[in-house]
C-alpha positions as CSV (number, residue, x, y, z in Angstrom):
1,M,20.9,8.4,-21.2
2,K,17.9,10.7,-22.3
3,H,18.9,13.1,-20.5
4,Y,21.1,15.2,-18.4
5,S,20.2,17.5,-14.7
6,L,21.8,19.4,-12.1
7,L,21.4,19.1,-8.5
8,D,22.0,21.7,-6.5
9,L,22.8,22.0,-2.5
10,S,23.1,25.7,-2.2
11,P,26.3,25.4,-0.9
12,V,27.2,28.3,2.0
13,P,31.4,28.8,0.9
14,E,33.5,30.4,3.4
15,G,33.2,34.2,2.8
16,Q,29.6,34.6,2.0
17,T,26.6,34.4,4.1
18,T,23.3,32.1,3.1
19,G,21.7,35.1,1.0
20,Q,24.8,35.4,-1.0
21,A,24.4,31.1,-2.1
22,L,20.5,31.7,-3.0
23,Q,21.3,34.3,-5.5
24,N,24.3,32.4,-6.6
25,T,21.9,29.3,-6.5
26,V,19.4,31.5,-8.9
27,E,22.3,33.0,-11.2
28,L,22.9,29.1,-11.8
29,A,19.2,27.6,-12.5
30,Q,19.9,29.9,-15.3
31,L,23.1,28.8,-16.5
32,A,21.6,25.3,-16.5
33,E,18.2,26.1,-18.2
34,K,20.5,27.7,-21.2
35,A,23.1,25.4,-20.9
36,G,20.1,22.5,-21.7
37,Y,20.1,21.4,-18.2
38,H,17.0,18.8,-18.4
39,R,15.6,19.9,-14.9
40,Y,17.6,21.6,-11.5
41,W,16.8,19.6,-8.7
42,L,17.9,20.8,-5.2
43,A,17.9,18.6,-2.2
44,E,16.2,19.4,1.7
45,H,18.4,19.0,4.6
46,H,18.8,20.7,7.6
47,N,21.0,22.5,10.0
48,M,24.1,22.4,7.9
49,P,26.1,25.5,8.3
50,G,27.5,25.1,3.9
51,I,23.7,24.4,3.0
52,A,20.5,27.2,2.1
53,S,18.5,25.2,1.3
54,A,16.6,24.3,4.4
55,A,13.0,25.0,3.0
56,T,12.9,23.2,0.0
57,A,10.0,23.7,-0.9
58,V,10.2,27.7,-0.7
59,V,13.5,27.6,-2.9
60,I,12.4,25.5,-5.4
61,G,9.8,28.4,-6.4
62,H,12.3,31.6,-6.3
63,V,14.3,29.6,-8.4
64,A,11.6,28.4,-10.7
65,G,10.1,31.9,-10.1
66,A,13.7,32.7,-12.4
67,T,14.2,30.5,-14.7
68,S,11.1,29.2,-17.5
69,T,11.2,26.3,-19.3
70,M,13.4,23.7,-17.2
71,R,11.7,21.6,-14.1
72,I,12.1,22.9,-10.8
73,G,12.1,19.8,-8.0
74,A,13.5,18.5,-5.1
75,G,15.5,15.9,-5.0
76,G,14.5,15.5,-2.2
77,I,12.5,15.6,0.3
78,M,12.5,14.0,2.6
79,L,9.5,12.8,3.4
80,P,9.1,11.9,7.7
81,N,10.1,15.0,8.3
82,H,6.7,16.9,7.3
83,A,2.8,15.2,7.1
84,P,1.7,14.0,3.8
85,L,-0.3,16.7,3.8
86,M,1.4,19.4,4.4
87,V,4.3,18.2,1.2
88,A,0.8,17.6,-1.4
89,E,-0.4,21.8,-0.7
90,A,3.0,23.3,-1.0
91,F,3.5,21.3,-4.2
92,G,0.2,21.9,-5.4
93,T,0.7,25.2,-4.9
94,L,4.3,25.6,-6.6
95,A,2.2,23.1,-9.7
96,T,-0.4,24.7,-10.1
97,L,2.4,28.4,-10.2
98,Y,4.2,26.5,-12.2
99,P,2.6,24.5,-14.8
100,D,4.3,21.2,-15.9
101,R,7.4,22.2,-14.8
102,I,7.2,21.1,-11.2
103,D,9.0,17.0,-9.8
104,L,9.1,16.2,-5.9
105,G,12.0,13.5,-5.6
106,L,10.8,11.6,-2.0
107,G,13.7,10.3,0.9
108,R,13.3,8.5,4.4
109,A,16.4,9.5,5.8
110,P,15.4,13.0,7.8
111,G,18.3,14.6,6.1
112,T,19.8,15.8,9.0
113,D,21.0,14.3,12.2
114,M,18.8,13.1,15.6
115,A,18.6,15.9,17.4
116,T,17.5,18.4,14.7
117,A,14.8,15.4,13.2
118,R,13.8,15.2,16.7
119,A,13.0,18.8,16.2
120,L,11.5,19.4,13.0
121,R,9.0,15.9,13.5
122,R,8.4,17.0,17.5
123,H,6.8,13.9,18.2
124,M,8.8,11.2,16.6
125,S,6.7,7.4,15.7
126,P,8.8,4.0,16.2
127,E,6.7,2.8,12.7
128,D,8.5,3.6,10.0
129,T,4.8,4.2,7.5
130,F,7.2,6.2,4.8
131,V,5.5,3.2,2.1
132,Q,2.1,5.6,3.3
133,D,2.7,8.3,3.4
134,V,4.2,8.8,-0.2
135,Q,0.9,6.9,-0.9
136,E,-0.9,8.9,0.7
137,L,0.9,11.8,-0.7
138,M,0.6,10.8,-4.6
139,A,-3.3,10.1,-3.4
140,Y,-3.5,14.6,-3.0
141,F,-1.9,14.6,-6.2
142,D,-4.6,13.0,-8.3
143,D,-8.4,13.1,-8.9
144,M,-10.4,14.0,-5.8
145,P,-14.2,14.1,-5.5
146,D,-15.6,17.2,-4.1
147,N,-16.6,15.3,-1.6
148,A,-13.7,13.9,0.3
149,P,-13.7,14.4,4.0
150,V,-9.3,16.0,3.3
151,R,-7.8,17.0,0.0
152,A,-4.6,19.0,-0.9
153,I,-5.8,22.3,-2.0
154,P,-4.0,23.5,-4.4
155,G,-2.9,20.0,-5.5
156,V,-5.7,17.7,-5.6
157,G,-5.3,16.7,-9.5
158,T,-1.9,18.1,-9.9
159,K,0.0,14.5,-11.0
160,V,3.2,16.4,-9.4
161,P,5.7,13.4,-10.5
162,V,6.5,11.4,-8.0
163,Y,10.1,9.7,-7.8
164,I,11.2,7.5,-5.9
165,L,15.5,8.5,-3.8
166,G,17.5,6.0,-2.9
167,S,21.0,4.8,-2.0
168,S,20.1,1.2,-0.4
169,L,17.1,-1.9,-1.6
170,Y,13.9,-0.4,-0.2
171,G,14.0,2.0,-2.3
172,A,15.1,0.6,-4.6
173,Q,12.0,-2.5,-4.6
174,L,9.1,0.8,-3.2
175,A,10.2,2.6,-6.8
176,A,9.7,-0.8,-8.1
177,M,6.5,-1.3,-6.6
178,L,4.3,1.8,-6.9
179,G,6.2,2.0,-11.4
180,L,7.9,4.9,-10.2
181,P,11.4,6.6,-11.4
182,Y,13.9,6.0,-9.5
183,A,17.1,8.5,-8.6
184,F,20.4,6.9,-7.0
185,A,22.4,9.3,-4.5
186,S,25.6,8.1,-6.7
187,H,27.3,10.6,-5.5
188,F,27.6,10.8,-2.7
189,A,26.7,6.4,-1.6
190,P,27.8,4.6,-3.9
191,A,28.5,1.5,-2.4
192,M,25.1,-0.3,-3.4
193,L,24.5,1.1,-6.4
194,D,24.9,-1.6,-8.7
195,Q,22.3,-3.7,-6.7
196,A,19.9,-1.8,-6.6
197,L,19.7,-1.1,-10.3
198,D,18.9,-4.7,-11.1
199,V,16.5,-5.0,-7.7
200,Y,14.5,-1.2,-9.2
201,R,14.7,-2.8,-13.3
202,R,14.1,-6.6,-12.6
203,S,10.8,-6.2,-10.4
204,F,9.8,-2.9,-12.3
205,K,5.5,-3.1,-12.4
206,P,4.1,-0.7,-15.6
207,S,1.6,2.0,-13.3
208,S,-0.3,4.3,-14.8
209,M,2.3,7.2,-13.8
210,L,5.6,4.5,-16.0
211,S,5.0,1.8,-18.3
212,E,8.7,0.9,-17.7
213,P,12.0,1.4,-15.3
214,Y,13.3,4.6,-15.6
215,V,17.1,5.4,-13.7
216,V,18.0,8.2,-12.4
217,M,21.3,8.0,-11.4
218,A,23.8,11.0,-9.4
219,A,27.5,11.6,-9.9
220,G,29.7,14.5,-9.0
221,V,31.0,16.5,-11.4
222,C,34.0,18.8,-11.3
223,A,34.9,20.7,-14.6
224,A,37.8,23.8,-15.7
225,D,39.4,24.3,-18.3
226,T,42.7,22.2,-16.7
227,D,43.0,18.3,-15.5
228,A,45.4,20.5,-12.2
229,Q,42.6,23.2,-12.1
230,A,39.7,20.4,-11.8
231,E,41.5,19.1,-9.0
232,Y,42.3,21.5,-7.7
233,L,38.6,23.3,-7.1
234,R,36.8,19.8,-6.0
235,S,39.3,19.5,-3.1
236,S,37.2,21.9,-1.4
237,Q,34.5,19.4,-1.4
238,L,36.6,16.8,-0.3
239,L,37.7,18.5,2.6
240,A,34.0,19.5,3.5
241,F,32.9,16.1,3.2
242,A,36.1,14.8,5.4
243,R,34.9,17.5,8.0
244,L,30.9,16.4,7.8
245,R,32.2,12.7,8.5
246,T,34.0,13.6,11.2
247,G,31.5,15.9,12.5
248,K,32.4,19.1,12.3
249,P,30.3,20.4,9.3
250,G,30.7,23.8,8.7
251,K,30.6,26.2,5.2
252,L,32.2,25.2,2.2
253,P,36.3,25.6,2.3
254,L,37.3,27.5,0.6
255,P,40.0,25.2,-1.8
256,V,43.7,23.9,-1.5
257,D,46.8,22.4,-2.5
258,D,46.8,19.2,-1.3
259,A,44.1,18.4,0.3
260,K,45.6,15.2,2.0
261,S,47.4,16.2,3.9
262,Q,44.2,17.2,6.2
263,I,42.5,15.2,5.7
264,P,42.9,12.1,7.7
265,P,44.6,8.5,5.7
266,A,41.6,6.8,6.9
267,V,38.7,9.2,6.3
268,M,40.2,10.4,3.7
269,E,39.8,6.6,2.0
270,G,36.1,6.4,2.9
271,V,36.2,9.8,1.6
272,E,37.7,8.6,-1.5
273,H,35.1,6.0,-1.7
274,A,31.9,7.7,-0.9
275,L,32.8,10.6,-4.1
276,S,33.9,8.1,-6.8
277,V,30.8,8.4,-8.3
278,S,32.2,11.3,-11.4
279,A,34.2,13.0,-13.1
280,V,36.9,15.9,-12.6
281,G,38.7,17.3,-15.3
282,S,38.9,19.3,-17.9
283,A,36.3,18.5,-20.9
284,A,38.8,16.0,-22.4
285,T,39.2,14.0,-18.8
286,V,35.0,14.9,-17.5
287,N,33.8,13.0,-21.2
288,T,36.3,9.9,-20.5
289,Q,34.6,9.8,-17.0
290,L,31.6,9.6,-18.2
291,K,31.5,8.0,-21.0
292,I,32.6,4.8,-19.0
293,I,30.0,5.9,-15.9
294,L,27.6,5.9,-18.7
295,D,29.3,1.6,-20.2
296,R,28.6,0.9,-17.0
297,Y,25.0,1.7,-14.8
298,N,23.0,2.5,-18.4
299,P,21.1,5.4,-17.2
300,D,17.9,7.5,-18.6
301,E,18.9,10.2,-16.4
302,L,22.6,11.5,-15.4
303,I,22.0,14.2,-13.1
304,V,25.6,15.9,-11.8
305,T,25.9,17.8,-8.2
306,A,29.5,20.1,-7.8
307,M,29.8,21.5,-4.9
308,I,32.6,25.0,-6.0
309,H,33.4,26.8,-3.3
310,N,34.3,29.7,-6.1
311,H,30.8,30.8,-8.3
312,Q,32.1,32.3,-11.0
313,A,34.0,28.7,-11.7
314,R,31.2,26.3,-10.1
315,L,29.2,27.5,-13.5
316,R,32.1,27.3,-15.3
317,S,32.3,24.2,-14.6
318,F,28.3,22.3,-14.9
319,E,28.9,25.4,-18.1
320,I,31.2,22.1,-19.4
321,A,29.5,19.5,-18.4
322,A,26.7,20.3,-20.7
323,E,28.9,20.6,-22.9
324,V,30.3,17.0,-23.0
325,L,26.4,15.5,-22.0
326,S,25.0,16.8,-24.7
327,G,27.0,14.7,-27.4
328,L,26.1,11.8,-24.2
329,V,22.9,12.2,-24.9
330,K,20.9,9.1,-26.6
331,P,17.8,9.7,-28.7
C-alpha cells in the first residue's frame, strides 16, 4: 500500500440538517489533511435523506477551498446521469481553481432509484454508452486545437486524472483496456472483489496515463478507544444499510446496543456480507484486521469510509485509522 485515503458520503445523522452534515464534511476533511490522508473523495447519490453530497462537484469545490494540500475528488460521479461535456466543464473548473489536486472517479450505476434516475436523465436511452462517454470526457480534458468544434472551457488541457469505479468485472475490464486506475467498491459490494482485481491486473494495457495497474480498494473502518465502543458506534451503519435494503432509506440512525435485535436475520446476513470488508475496534484490533485485508488483496491504495452518528466520534475514528494506516504504508 502506497497511500491511504478517505471516502466521505456526507452522512446526515438523525437530529441534524444537511447544512450541519456539510459542515461536518469540511471539519473531517481538515482533520484528514492533518492526519496524512492522501485524497478525500465524495460520492454522488440522489434522493437519499441520509447523504448530503448529491451535488458532488459543488461539495468538492467547497472542501478543496477549505483545505490546501490534500487531493480532493469524486468517488464517484455517476456518468450515465450527466452529459460528458458538463462533467468536463465542472471538473475542468475545479482543476483550474485547485491545480494538481482534483481527481475524477467515474461510475456506471445511477446512484439512486429508477424514478430518480429518470428525473435526472429526463430522456433515458436503452443503450449503454458508458465506454464512449468515458472516452469523450477524457478527450475534453486533453489538449485540443482551438478550432475543435466542441471544447470544455475550462477543462481543455487540464488532464484531470480519471479513475474507473466498479463492483463487477465490467469496470475492471474497462479500466484495464483504457489503462486507467481502478477503484473497487468493496466497502459495500465485495462479492466480486477477488475476480475483478485479478482481471484488471492480468488484462491491464499501459497507457499515456498509467504504465502499470493501480488498484484502489475501499474498506469500512470504525475505530474507537475500545472494541465494544467501536461496535456500538458501527450499529448506526448496520441499521442504515438494513433500512436502505428494505426500501426505507432515512437519516443515519442513532447507535443502539444490539442492532441484530432490530434487523431481521435474513436482512442482517446480507448486511454483514455487504459490509464484510471492514475493520472495527480499538487501534490494535483495527491494525490486525486491516493487515489481513492488505495482505490478501495487496492494493496500491486503501480508501476508508465510516458512517458514525456522533461527529466527534467520527473524527476520532478517522484519526485512529490514520495512526494505524500510516504504519502500514510501504513506500
